[in-house]
C-alpha positions in Angstrom: 133.3 128.2 48.2 130.2 127.5 46.2 129.5 127.6 42.5 129.6 131.0 40.8 126.1 131.8 39.4 125.9 133.8 36.1 123.2 136.5 36.0 121.5 134.5 33.2 121.0 131.6 35.7 119.4 133.7 38.4 115.8 133.1 39.1 113.1 135.8 39.0 111.7 136.4 42.5 108.4 134.6 41.4 110.3 131.6 40.1 112.5 131.5 43.2 109.4 131.4 45.4 107.9 128.6 43.2 111.2 126.6 43.5 111.1 127.0 47.3 107.5 125.8 47.6 108.2 122.8 45.4 111.3 121.8 47.6 109.9 122.8 51.0 112.4 125.6 51.4 111.3 128.4 53.7 112.0 132.1 54.3 112.9 132.9 50.7 114.6 136.3 50.3 115.8 138.4 47.4 118.5 140.9 48.1 119.3 144.2 46.5 122.5 142.8 44.9 120.4 140.2 43.0 121.4 137.2 45.2 118.7 135.2 46.9 118.6 132.7 49.7 116.3 130.3 51.5 116.4 127.8 54.5 116.0 124.1 54.2 115.7 121.3 56.7 118.4 118.6 56.5 118.4 115.3 58.5 120.1 116.7 61.7 120.2 120.4 61.1 119.1 123.3 58.9 121.0 125.1 56.0 120.9 128.4 54.3 121.0 128.0 50.5 122.2 131.0 48.5 122.1 131.8 44.8 119.3 129.4 43.9 119.0 128.2 40.3 116.7 125.9 38.4 119.1 123.0 39.2 120.4 123.7 42.7 122.2 126.4 44.6 125.6 128.1 44.7 126.5 128.3 48.4 125.3 126.4 51.4 125.9 127.1 55.1 124.8 124.5 57.7 123.4 125.8 61.0 124.1 123.7 64.1 122.3 124.0 67.3 
């Protein structure tokens, strides 16, 4: 499991999009429950990053294919 993110650490949608642009993440989404996610390219695959913060992310799932 990933790191638990406190509500105080959650990004605003605007700041989330800014973080994604700065890190070349794509497909940023904010969900009704307050969580967010984006996709990033790794060396050999892609990953979904969830619960983005100023300093990283809470969960990550790698996509193989």
